[in-house]
C-alpha positions in Angstrom: 81.1 -26.9 34.8 79.7 -29.7 37.2 76.3 -30.1 38.6 76.9 -28.3 41.8 78.0 -25.5 40.4 74.6 -25.4 37.9 72.5 -25.6 40.6 74.2 -23.0 42.4 74.0 -20.8 39.4 70.8 -20.7 38.9 69.9 -20.2 42.7 71.4 -17.3 42.6 69.5 -15.9 39.5 66.4 -16.9 41.2 66.6 -15.1 44.9 62.5 -16.1 44.9 63.2 -19.4 44.9 66.3 -19.1 47.7 64.1 -17.6 50.1 61.3 -20.2 49.5 63.4 -23.5 50.2 63.0 -22.2 54.7 59.6 -21.3 54.7 58.6 -24.6 52.7 60.8 -26.4 55.1 59.2 -24.9 58.1 56.0 -25.5 56.9 57.3 -29.3 56.9 58.4 -29.6 60.3 55.2 -27.9 61.2 53.2 -30.4 60.1 56.0 -33.1 61.1 55.0 -31.7 64.9 51.1 -31.6 64.4 51.0 -35.5 63.3 53.2 -36.2 65.8 51.9 -34.3 68.7 47.9 -34.9 68.0 47.1 -37.0 71.0 48.9 -34.5 73.0 47.0 -31.7 71.2 43.3 -33.7 71.6 43.8 -34.0 75.4 44.8 -30.6 76.0 41.4 -29.7 74.1 39.3 -29.8 76.3 41.1 -27.7 78.6 41.7 -25.1 76.4 37.6 -25.0 76.2 37.4 -25.1 80.2 39.9 -22.4 80.4 38.4 -19.8 77.6 34.9 -20.7 78.7 35.5 -19.8 82.3 39.0 -17.8 82.5 39.3 -15.7 79.3 35.1 -15.1 78.0 34.6 -13.8 81.7 37.6 -11.9 81.9 36.2 -9.5 79.4 33.8 -8.2 81.9 36.5 -6.0 83.1 35.1 -3.5 80.5 32.7 -2.2 83.4 36.3 -0.8 84.6 35.9 2.0 82.2 32.2 2.8 82.1 29.4 3.9 84.4 28.0 0.5 85.0 24.5 -0.3 85.8 23.4 -3.7 85.7 19.4 -3.0 85.8 19.5 -0.1 83.3 22.6 -0.2 80.9 24.2 -3.5 81.5 27.4 -3.8 79.8 26.4 -3.2 76.5 24.3 -0.1 77.5 26.3 1.7 80.3 28.5 4.5 79.2 31.7 4.6 78.8 33.4 7.0 81.4 37.3 6.1 80.4 39.7 6.3 83.4 37.3 7.6 86.0 37.0 4.9 88.2 40.8 4.4 88.4 41.5 8.2 89.1 39.1 8.1 92.0 40.7 4.8 93.1 43.8 6.2 93.5 42.5 9.3 95.3 40.4 6.8 97.6 42.4 6.9 101.5 40.6 3.3 102.1 42.8 2.3 98.8 46.1 3.3 99.2 45.6 1.2 102.7 44.1 -1.8 101.4 47.9 -2.1 99.4 50.1 -0.4 101.8 48.4 -3.5 103.8 48.5 -6.2 101.5 52.5 -5.0 100.6 52.9 -5.6 104.4 51.9 -8.5 105.1 53.2 -10.1 101.5 56.8 -8.8 102.7 56.2 -9.9 106.0 55.1 -13.4 105.0 58.0 -13.9 102.5 60.5 -13.3 105.0 58.7 -15.3 107.9 56.9 -17.8 106.2 58.7 -18.5 102.9 61.0 -20.2 104.3 59.2 -22.2 107.0 58.2 -24.9 103.9 62.1 -25.4 102.8 63.1 -25.6 106.7 59.9 -28.3 107.3 61.0 -30.7 104.0 64.5 -30.5 104.4 63.9 -32.0 108.7 61.2 -34.1 106.9 63.9 -35.2 104.9 66.9 -36.2 107.1 64.7 -38.2 109.2 65.8 -42.2 108.8 62.7 -43.9 110.0 60.0 -44.1 107.2 57.4 -44.8 109.2 58.0 -41.9 111.7 58.2 -39.6 107.9 55.0 -40.6 106.8 53.3 -40.0 110.6 55.0 -36.7 110.7 53.9 -35.6 106.9 50.1 -36.6 107.9 50.4 -34.5 110.7 51.7 -31.5 109.4 49.4 -31.6 106.1 46.5 -32.2 107.9 45.9 -28.0 108.7 45.5 -27.5 105.2 41.9 -29.0 105.1 40.8 -26.8 108.3 38.1 -24.0 106.6 39.6 -21.0 108.0 36.7 -20.7 109.9 38.0 -23.3 111.7 41.3 -22.2 111.9 40.4 -18.6 113.3 38.3 -20.6 115.8 41.1 -22.6 117.4 43.4 -19.4 117.7 40.6 -18.1 119.4 40.9 -20.8 122.2 44.3 -20.8 122.0 45.3 -16.6 121.9 41.7 -14.9 122.9 40.8 -12.8 126.2 39.4 -16.2 126.9 41.8 -18.4 125.5 44.1 -21.5 126.9 47.4 -18.5 127.2 45.3 -15.9 129.2 44.1 -18.4 131.2 47.5 -19.7 132.8 48.9 -16.2 133.0 45.8 -15.1 135.0 46.3 -18.3 137.2 49.9 -17.6 137.6 49.1 -14.0 138.6 49.5 -12.2 135.2 47.2 -10.5 133.2 45.8 -12.1 130.6 46.7 -11.0 127.3 44.1 -10.9 123.9 45.9 -11.5 120.7 43.2 -11.9 118.5 41.5 -8.5 119.2 45.6 -6.7 119.4 45.7 -4.5 115.8 49.4 -4.3 116.9 50.4 -7.4 116.7 47.8 -8.6 113.7 50.3 -9.2 111.2 52.1 -11.3 113.9 48.9 -13.2 114.6 47.7 -13.8 110.1 51.2 -14.5 109.7 51.1 -17.4 112.7 47.5 -19.2 111.3 49.5 -19.0 107.4 52.1 -21.0 108.8 50.3 -23.5 110.7 47.6 -24.1 108.1 49.8 -24.0 105.1 53.4 -24.6 105.6 53.0 -28.4 105.6 51.3 -28.3 102.5 53.9 -26.3 100.6 56.0 -28.9 102.0 55.2 -31.1 99.0 56.9 -29.3 96.6 60.1 -29.3 97.8 60.0 -32.7 99.0 59.6 -33.9 95.3 62.1 -31.9 94.5 64.5 -33.6 97.1 63.6 -37.1 95.6 65.1 -36.0 92.4 68.4 -35.6 93.9 70.7 -38.3 93.0 71.5 -40.2 95.7 75.2 -40.9 94.5 76.0 -37.2 94.8 75.5 -37.8 98.7 77.5 -41.2 98.7 80.6 -39.7 96.9 80.6 -36.6 99.8 79.8 -39.0 102.1 83.0 -40.9 101.1 85.1 -37.5 100.7 84.6 -36.7 104.1 81.4 -34.0 104.2 79.1 -33.8 107.2 75.6 -33.7 107.1 75.8 -30.0 107.1 78.3 -29.5 104.3 76.2 -32.2 102.2 73.6 -29.8 102.5 74.9 -27.0 101.6 76.4 -28.3 98.6 73.9 -30.7 97.3 70.7 -30.3 98.9 70.0 -26.3 98.6 71.4 -26.4 95.2 69.1 -28.7 94.1 66.4 -27.1 95.7 67.8 -23.7 94.3 65.6 -23.7 90.8 62.1 -24.8 92.8 63.0 -22.1 95.6 63.6 -19.3 92.8 60.2 -20.6 90.6 57.6 -20.4 93.8 59.1 -16.8 94.7 58.1 -15.6 91.3 54.9 -17.2 91.8 54.4 -15.8 95.0 55.6 -12.8 94.0 53.1 -12.5 91.7 50.7 -13.3 93.7 52.1 -10.5 96.1 48.0 -8.4 96.4 46.3 -11.9 96.8 46.7 -12.3 100.5 43.3 -14.0 101.2 40.0 -12.6 102.3 38.5 -15.3 104.2 41.0 -15.2 107.0 40.7 -11.1 107.0 37.1 -11.2 107.1 36.3 -13.6 109.7 38.6 -11.0 112.1 37.9 -7.6 110.7 35.4 -7.0 113.0 37.9 -7.5 116.1 40.9 -5.6 115.1 39.4 -2.8 112.8 39.4 -2.0 109.3 42.5 0.2 109.4 45.1 -3.0 109.7 42.6 -6.0 108.2 41.7 -4.2 104.9 43.5 -5.8 102.5 42.8 -5.9 98.6 40.0 -9.0 97.8 38.2 -7.2 100.8 38.7 -3.8 99.6 37.4 -4.8 96.0 34.1 -6.8 98.3 32.7 -4.0 100.3 33.8 -1.2 97.7 32.0 -3.6 94.6 29.8 -5.6 95.7 28.6 -4.0 99.6 27.9 -0.7 98.2 27.1 -2.2 94.2 29.6 0.2 92.7 30.7 -2.7 90.3 32.7 -1.0 88.1 34.8 0.9 90.6 35.6 -2.5 91.8 36.4 -4.0 88.8 38.7 -1.3 88.3 40.6 -2.0 91.4 40.4 -5.9 90.6 41.8 -5.1 87.4 44.5 -3.2 89.2 45.5 -6.0 91.4 45.8 -8.1 88.2 47.7 -6.0 86.8 50.2 -5.3 89.5 50.6 -8.8 89.5 52.2 -9.2 85.7 54.3 -6.8 86.3 55.6 -8.5 89.3 55.9 -11.6 87.6 57.5 -10.7 84.4 60.0 -8.6 86.9 60.7 -11.7 89.0 61.1 -13.7 86.0 63.9 -11.2 84.5 66.1 -11.1 87.6 65.7 -14.7 87.7 67.4 -14.8 84.4 70.1 -12.6 85.1 70.6 -14.8 88.0 71.0 -17.7 85.8 67.7 -19.6 86.8 65.1 -21.0 83.7 62.6 -18.4 86.3 58.7 -19.5 85.1 59.2 -19.0 81.9 61.8 -18.6 79.3 62.0 -17.4 75.3 64.0 -19.6 74.0 
């Protein structure tokens, strides 16, 4: 009998020995990875401490959503547990339903009319041959991102308000002036236009970075084969951008209930809460202004759970379509 046969017979006679092999190999591989990646782990430690201290530990405060919370008498440890009472009250509140409907409506509208704008802007900038002209246009379209919402709303007030530039031009030509800033019927158009003007340029950064990773030899080969500009964009540029588009779309869906706070608070008194009440303003008014922090925490926790479900669903759809999505199990 050969030595290999002897070894095989001993292994078969001791099943525990056969199972210990892969476990020892896994421990060895883990130790090898630990020794290999220790500089990265050390560099990541401050960020982990920061995230733990400012994100995860404060997240434990969401327990007040299940309490009759009173910060002056009981606090988190002394307030009585009331279960899902705050959530039941939340789902029966017409103002909460209105805030959810308004938020989802604005999100859907902006997905259609705002999300494609940075992509189109990046494609246009990428097609500009002159480097100086491209840098100038990029600087101009980036600039509004650094403005505060107070300044953005003030600029739009001067343009589209009742005494604004557009209304004065209409009056000078014999027409009645239009006050877009106080018209509740066009409020969704107004906030979308403000968002496009403020952030579309900044959003092009990611797509321009993705465009820079596309191999220029593909364009040269396509041009040699007779492909014109539109065919090169359709068959090379857009497929190259597709993973980034899917990734940002998933992140945007996960942020569906987070349309902003300052922009809507600044215009709430002009158009009324019926159209301007969104999730963040509802949490502010119901939680902080009324002092019912447990109720506001329940609304905020609901918002976070909906965002998590939307991200998981969108990521699953991305995998079904053959894209990588935000994360992958493999």
